[in-house]
C-alpha positions in Angstrom: 134.6 164.9 169.1 131.1 164.2 167.7 128.9 162.5 170.3 127.2 160.0 168.0 128.6 158.1 165.0 126.3 155.8 163.0 126.9 154.2 159.6 124.4 153.8 156.8 124.7 152.8 153.1 123.5 156.3 152.1 123.3 159.6 153.9 121.0 162.2 152.3 121.2 165.8 153.3 117.8 167.5 153.0 114.4 166.1 153.4 112.7 168.2 150.7 111.3 167.4 147.3 114.2 165.3 146.1 115.5 163.9 149.4 112.1 162.5 150.6 111.7 160.6 147.3 115.3 159.4 147.3 114.9 158.0 150.8 111.9 156.0 149.7 113.5 154.6 146.5 116.9 153.8 147.9 115.5 151.9 150.8 113.1 149.8 148.8 115.8 147.1 148.3 116.8 147.0 151.9 119.6 149.5 151.7 120.0 151.6 154.9 119.4 155.4 154.6 119.8 158.2 157.0 117.9 161.4 156.0 119.0 164.6 157.6 116.5 167.5 157.6 117.5 170.8 159.2 113.9 171.8 159.9 111.1 170.3 162.0 108.6 167.6 161.2 105.7 168.6 158.9 103.1 168.6 161.7 102.0 172.2 161.4 98.3 171.9 160.2 98.7 174.9 157.9 101.1 172.9 155.8 98.4 170.4 154.9 95.6 172.9 154.2 96.3 174.3 150.7 95.1 177.8 151.6 97.8 177.8 154.4 100.3 178.6 151.7 99.8 182.3 152.2 101.0 181.9 155.8 103.6 179.2 155.3 105.6 181.0 152.7 106.4 183.8 155.2 106.8 181.5 158.2 110.1 182.1 160.1 109.8 178.5 161.5 109.2 176.8 158.1 111.5 178.7 155.8 115.2 179.6 155.8 114.9 183.4 155.7 117.2 183.8 152.7 117.2 187.2 151.0 118.1 188.4 147.5 120.8 191.0 147.3 119.9 194.4 145.9 120.5 194.9 142.1 119.6 197.3 139.3 117.0 194.8 138.1 115.1 195.2 141.4 115.6 199.0 141.7 118.1 198.2 144.5 115.5 196.4 146.6 116.2 193.4 148.7 113.4 190.9 149.3 113.0 187.5 150.9 113.6 184.2 149.0 111.5 181.7 150.9 112.8 178.1 150.7 111.3 175.4 152.8 113.0 174.4 156.1 110.7 171.6 157.1 110.3 168.0 156.2 109.1 168.1 152.6 111.2 171.2 152.0 109.7 173.7 149.5 107.1 171.1 148.5 105.6 171.7 152.0 105.2 175.5 151.5 104.9 176.0 147.7 102.0 177.0 145.5 101.1 173.3 144.8 100.8 173.6 141.0 102.3 170.6 139.0 104.1 171.8 135.9 106.8 169.7 134.0 108.0 172.1 131.3 108.5 171.6 127.6 110.1 168.8 125.6 112.7 171.2 124.3 113.9 172.0 127.8 115.2 168.5 128.4 116.4 167.9 124.9 118.6 171.0 125.4 120.0 169.5 128.6 121.1 166.5 126.6 122.5 168.6 123.8 124.7 170.4 126.4 126.6 167.1 126.9 124.4 165.4 129.4 123.5 162.0 127.9 120.4 160.4 129.2 118.6 163.6 129.9 116.6 164.1 126.7 112.8 164.4 127.0 112.1 160.9 125.8 114.6 159.6 128.3 113.3 161.5 131.3 109.6 161.0 130.5 109.4 157.6 132.3 110.7 159.3 135.4 108.1 162.1 135.3 105.5 159.3 134.9 106.9 157.1 137.7 106.2 159.3 140.6 102.8 160.7 139.6 99.3 159.3 140.2 97.3 161.3 137.7 93.7 161.6 138.7 91.6 162.8 135.7 91.7 162.6 131.9 95.2 162.1 130.5 97.1 160.6 127.6 98.6 157.5 129.1 101.7 157.9 126.9 102.6 161.1 128.8 101.0 160.6 132.2 101.5 158.2 135.1 98.7 156.5 137.0 100.5 154.4 139.6 102.9 156.8 141.5 102.7 158.1 145.0 102.1 161.7 144.2 98.4 162.4 143.4 97.9 165.1 140.6 94.4 166.4 140.5 92.4 168.9 138.4 91.0 172.1 139.8 87.6 171.4 141.3 86.7 174.9 142.6 85.6 177.1 139.7 84.8 180.8 139.7 83.1 182.7 136.9 86.0 185.2 136.6 88.5 182.4 136.2 86.4 180.8 133.5 86.1 184.1 131.7 89.9 184.5 131.9 90.4 181.2 130.1 87.7 182.0 127.5 89.2 185.4 126.9 92.6 183.9 126.1 90.9 182.0 123.3 89.6 185.3 121.9 93.3 186.3 121.5 94.1 183.1 119.5 95.5 181.2 122.5 93.9 177.7 122.4 92.4 175.8 125.3 94.8 173.2 126.5 93.4 170.6 128.9 96.8 169.0 129.7 99.8 171.3 129.6 101.8 168.4 131.1 101.0 166.2 128.0 102.1 166.5 124.4 102.3 170.3 124.3 102.5 173.1 126.9 101.1 176.1 125.0 97.6 177.2 125.6 95.2 178.3 128.4 93.5 176.2 131.0 93.4 175.3 134.6 96.3 174.2 136.8 96.8 170.6 138.0 97.8 170.4 141.6 99.5 168.3 144.2 96.2 168.2 146.2 94.1 165.2 147.1 90.9 165.1 149.1 91.4 168.8 150.0 94.9 168.4 151.4 98.4 169.2 150.2 100.6 166.4 149.1 104.2 167.3 149.8 107.1 165.1 148.8 107.3 164.0 152.5 103.7 163.0 152.6 103.8 161.2 149.3 107.1 159.3 149.7 108.2 159.1 153.4 105.2 157.2 154.8 106.3 153.9 153.3 110.0 154.6 153.9 109.7 155.4 157.6 108.1 152.0 158.2 111.3 150.3 157.1 113.8 149.5 159.9 116.6 150.5 157.5 115.5 154.1 157.3 116.3 156.8 159.9 114.8 160.2 159.4 116.4 162.9 161.6 114.7 166.3 161.8 116.2 169.4 163.4 119.5 168.1 162.1 121.4 170.7 160.1 124.4 169.4 158.1 127.5 171.5 158.9 130.1 169.8 156.7 130.6 166.9 154.4 133.4 164.6 155.8 136.1 163.5 153.4 138.9 160.9 153.5 141.2 162.3 150.8 138.9 163.0 148.0 136.2 160.6 149.0 133.1 161.7 150.8 132.6 159.4 153.8 130.0 161.1 156.0 128.3 164.2 157.3 128.7 166.2 160.4 125.6 167.9 161.7 124.2 169.8 164.7 121.0 168.9 166.5 118.6 171.8 167.0 120.8 174.7 165.9 124.2 176.3 166.3 124.5 175.5 170.0 123.1 172.0 169.7 124.9 168.6 170.0 127.4 167.9 167.3 127.0 164.5 165.6 128.4 162.6 162.7 126.9 160.0 160.5 128.9 157.9 158.0 128.1 156.6 154.5 129.3 153.2 153.3 128.3 154.0 149.7 127.5 157.6 149.0 126.7 161.0 150.5 123.8 162.7 148.6 123.3 166.5 148.8 119.6 167.4 148.3 119.7 170.6 150.3 118.2 172.9 147.7 119.8 175.4 145.3 121.0 177.8 147.9 122.0 175.5 150.7 123.6 172.9 148.4 126.0 175.5 147.1 126.8 176.9 150.5 127.3 173.4 152.1 129.7 172.4 149.3 131.7 175.6 149.7 132.0 175.3 153.5 133.0 171.7 153.0 135.9 172.6 150.7 134.3 172.0 147.3 134.2 175.2 145.3 136.3 178.0 143.8 139.7 177.9 145.5 140.0 181.7 145.7 136.6 181.9 147.5 137.5 179.1 149.8 140.8 180.8 150.6 138.9 184.0 151.5 136.6 182.0 153.8 139.5 180.1 155.4 138.1 176.8 154.3 140.7 174.1 153.3 140.3 173.1 149.7 139.2 169.5 149.1 138.7 170.1 145.4 138.8 173.3 143.3 135.5 173.5 141.5 134.8 177.1 140.3 131.2 176.5 139.2 129.9 175.8 142.7 127.4 178.6 143.4 127.6 180.1 139.9 124.8 180.2 137.3 122.0 180.8 139.8 118.7 181.5 137.9 115.2 182.3 139.1 111.9 183.3 137.6 111.2 187.0 138.2 107.4 187.6 138.4 105.3 190.7 138.0 101.7 190.9 139.1 99.1 192.9 137.2 96.0 193.7 139.2 92.5 194.9 138.4 89.5 195.7 140.5 86.3 193.7 139.8 82.7 194.7 139.6 79.4 192.8 139.7 80.6 189.7 141.5 82.2 188.5 144.7 85.8 187.2 144.5 88.1 185.5 146.9 88.6 188.9 148.6 84.9 188.7 149.8 84.7 185.0 150.3 87.7 184.7 152.6 86.1 186.6 155.5 83.1 186.5 157.8 80.3 184.0 157.3 81.5 183.2 153.7 84.8 181.9 155.1 82.9 179.7 157.7 81.0 178.2 154.8 84.2 177.4 153.0 85.7 175.8 156.1 82.6 173.6 156.5 82.8 172.5 152.9 86.5 171.7 153.3 85.7 169.6 156.4 83.1 167.7 154.3 85.7 167.2 151.5 83.7 169.2 149.1 85.2 171.8 146.7 86.3 174.6 148.8 88.3 177.8 148.8 90.6 176.2 151.4 91.6 173.5 148.9 92.8 175.6 146.0 96.3 176.6 144.9 97.1 180.4 144.9 96.9 180.4 141.1 94.0 178.7 139.4 94.3 179.3 135.7 97.3 179.4 133.3 98.4 180.7 130.0 101.6 179.5 128.3 102.3 181.7 125.3 104.8 183.5 123.1 106.4 186.9 123.4 106.7 186.7 119.6 104.1 184.9 117.4 106.9 183.7 115.1 108.3 181.5 117.9 107.7 177.7 118.0 107.3 177.4 121.7 106.0 179.5 124.6 108.5 181.7 126.5 105.9 183.3 128.9 103.9 181.9 131.8 100.8 183.6 133.1 99.0 182.7 136.3 95.6 183.9 137.2 93.5 184.1 140.4 90.1 185.8 141.2 91.7 187.7 144.1 93.9 190.7 144.7 96.3 191.6 147.5 97.0 194.8 149.3 100.3 196.4 148.2 101.0 193.4 146.1 101.8 191.2 149.1 100.5 187.7 148.8 98.7 186.8 152.1 97.1 190.2 152.7 93.9 190.3 150.7 92.3 193.6 149.4 89.0 194.4 151.0 87.4 195.0 147.6 86.9 192.4 144.9 89.8 192.0 142.5 91.7 189.8 140.1 95.4 189.2 139.5 97.4 188.1 136.5 101.0 187.2 137.3 103.6 186.6 134.6 107.2 185.8 134.1 109.6 184.9 131.4 110.0 181.1 131.3 113.7 180.8 130.3 115.6 183.8 131.8 119.1 184.3 130.6 120.3 186.5 133.6 122.4 184.5 136.0 123.7 185.2 139.5 125.5 183.4 142.3 125.4 182.0 145.8 128.4 182.5 148.0 129.0 181.4 151.6 129.4 184.4 153.8 131.9 182.8 156.1 133.1 179.3 157.1 130.3 179.2 159.7 127.6 176.9 158.2 124.9 178.7 160.2 125.6 182.1 158.5 123.2 182.9 155.7 124.9 183.0 152.3 125.1 185.9 149.9 122.4 185.3 147.2 122.5 187.5 144.1 120.1 186.4 141.3 120.8 189.4 139.1 117.2 189.7 137.9 116.7 191.4 134.5 120.5 191.9 134.0 120.2 190.6 130.4 118.5 192.9 127.9 116.6 189.9 126.4 114.9 189.3 129.7 113.7 192.9 129.9 112.4 192.6 126.3 110.5 189.4 126.9 109.0 190.6 130.2 107.8 193.8 128.6 106.1 191.7 125.9 104.5 189.7 128.6 103.2 192.7 130.5 101.5 194.0 127.3 100.0 190.6 126.6 98.9 190.5 130.3 97.0 193.7 129.8 95.2 192.3 126.8 94.3 189.1 128.7 92.7 191.3 131.4 90.7 193.3 128.9 89.0 190.6 126.7 85.3 190.8 126.0 84.8 187.6 128.2 86.2 189.5 131.2 84.5 192.8 130.3 81.5 192.3 132.5 83.8 192.0 135.6 86.7 194.3 134.7 86.4 197.6 136.5 89.8 199.3 136.1 93.5 198.4 136.4 95.0 199.1 139.7 98.6 197.9 139.0 100.5 199.1 137.1 97.6 201.5 136.4 96.5 203.2 133.2 99.1 206.0 133.6 101.9 203.5 133.1 102.2 203.0 129.3 105.7 203.4 127.8 108.3 200.6 127.8 110.4 202.6 130.3 107.4 203.1 132.6 106.5 199.4 132.5 110.0 198.3 133.0 110.4 200.7 136.0 107.2 199.2 137.4 108.6 195.7 137.0 111.9 196.7 138.7 110.0 198.4 141.6 107.4 195.7 142.1 108.6 192.4 140.7 109.7 189.5 143.0 110.9 185.9 143.1 108.7 183.1 141.9 110.6 180.8 144.2 112.2 178.8 141.3 115.9 178.9 142.1 118.1 176.5 140.1 121.6 176.0 138.6 124.2 176.5 141.4 125.6 172.9 140.9 125.2 172.8 137.2 125.2 169.4 135.4 127.7 169.2 132.5 130.7 167.3 131.1 134.2 167.6 132.6 135.1 169.8 129.6 132.7 172.5 130.9 134.8 174.5 133.4 131.8 175.6 135.4 130.1 172.1 135.6 129.7 170.8 139.1 128.2 167.3 138.5 128.3 164.9 135.6 125.3 163.3 133.9 125.2 160.8 136.7 125.0 163.7 139.2 128.4 162.8 140.6 130.4 165.8 141.8 133.4 166.3 139.5 136.8 165.6 141.1 135.7 163.6 144.1 134.2 160.2 144.9 131.1 159.1 146.9 129.3 162.4 146.5 126.3 163.3 144.4 124.0 166.3 144.2 120.3 165.6 143.6 118.1 168.7 143.6 117.2 171.7 141.4 120.7 173.1 141.7 121.9 170.6 139.0 119.6 172.0 136.3 121.8 173.3 133.5 119.1 175.7 132.3 115.7 176.8 133.6 112.8 174.6 132.6 109.8 176.4 131.2 107.9 175.6 134.4 107.6 175.7 138.1 110.5 173.5 139.3 108.9 171.0 141.7 107.8 168.5 139.1 111.2 168.5 137.3 113.0 168.0 140.7 110.8 164.9 141.4 111.9 163.6 138.0 115.6 164.3 138.7 115.3 162.4 142.0 113.6 159.4 140.3 116.3 159.2 137.7 119.0 159.7 140.3 117.6 156.8 142.3 118.0 154.4 139.4 121.5 155.7 138.7 122.6 155.4 142.3 121.1 151.8 142.7 122.7 150.7 139.5 126.1 152.0 140.7 125.7 150.4 144.1 124.8 147.0 142.6 127.8 147.2 140.2 130.4 148.1 142.8 129.1 146.8 146.2 
């Protein structure tokens, strides 16, 4: 029998982007909340230094160690899919850029049978959590939230030239891609304040943990959701790993799963919520047959185009020797510093076809290049990198529990580039990426292309390069898709309640019906803000 049984109003599984925010919001009215986080506290100093990203994303202690299965779209390669396993979740290890997506993304969610999720209806929730520091249209941006959103304060001539060069190609400058329109070129806004990363844990848990009604338990991995009939009543978890002490915590009102796109699907499956045939194969008793659990996985598949640089020092030179010591000194004095920038400094949101109304391509730029295309291992010579991906991929995959053992890593198959339209749009993006690197504004610095290289020209050659060298952009969504009961693959309804059971919601990126045209952290914060209101309204009505 479990050694410890406590009872709270709400039990939240996962202390990441959504879970940390929910803990704060749900406890504001005195409700009791237990937050279970499988990873450690966020005390590693590299978490809080933005430049620490290049170490954190490969940390075995701070990530789950998931891996994408081989597929034709990746030339039968397998590669890691880093997801945060630490307080703050992926917001503690991500690339720090704040990017909401386009109006049409959320209008489409509503049109799919999810009332309340149109852009105009979710905009207040985007605004609520953010404290926008810098120029902004007050209609679109929030000023009073806990998450500081700042402008780039460390500028490099090559980055400036990239943005100016985009305008040569007819791509307008856009000072706020999180405002009225996304399309254009400019500089990223970041979850960085006074030189330090602001994860969801840092932004939202400080106030929450001061409340006696909040209990944050780290190194506590949920192993199963507990049910009485078809009502979720609690969570069983282990302290410190597979051999640790087994405990249970009970929920008077609701169990909320915010474990992330991969872990949420796996936990539902090993708890008896999922496709009955799969659960039968796993030997897991079926609580409710819900075939969509683990289906419809999507991710952004990114390709990096790299050029060597002449006539100027780039991050490659500045991140070593005396130059690095100078940057450290500047960071300690809270001055603009290389240590306080996100991995990507500039952006372009544009169209694969000029006839389109909205962008379907995202480009990210940095005045740096990496050896063998591996982020974290800088080239010795100066370089620049333009990464790109299709914003709304159509290829879908799946997440499946490998066994009934909750500590076994699941099977994750994103099926990158399986759909021909994804290949077509990525090719258009690579050709535009080449043009962006060869503008007259960048000409004084551009030396030659090192990847893919001038010898790679035809569609087949470019696509082969993409398959051989592309990788995840860490934006996994969709495995607990939101949709009406009439959708056979929907997992949660528009209130994020799991279909077919009671007392159980999912609140994280897994509920996204389609991929937003953006990095996913900002939209996940919005989902958590909206969920908090729905959960409180439900609790006030029935308790």
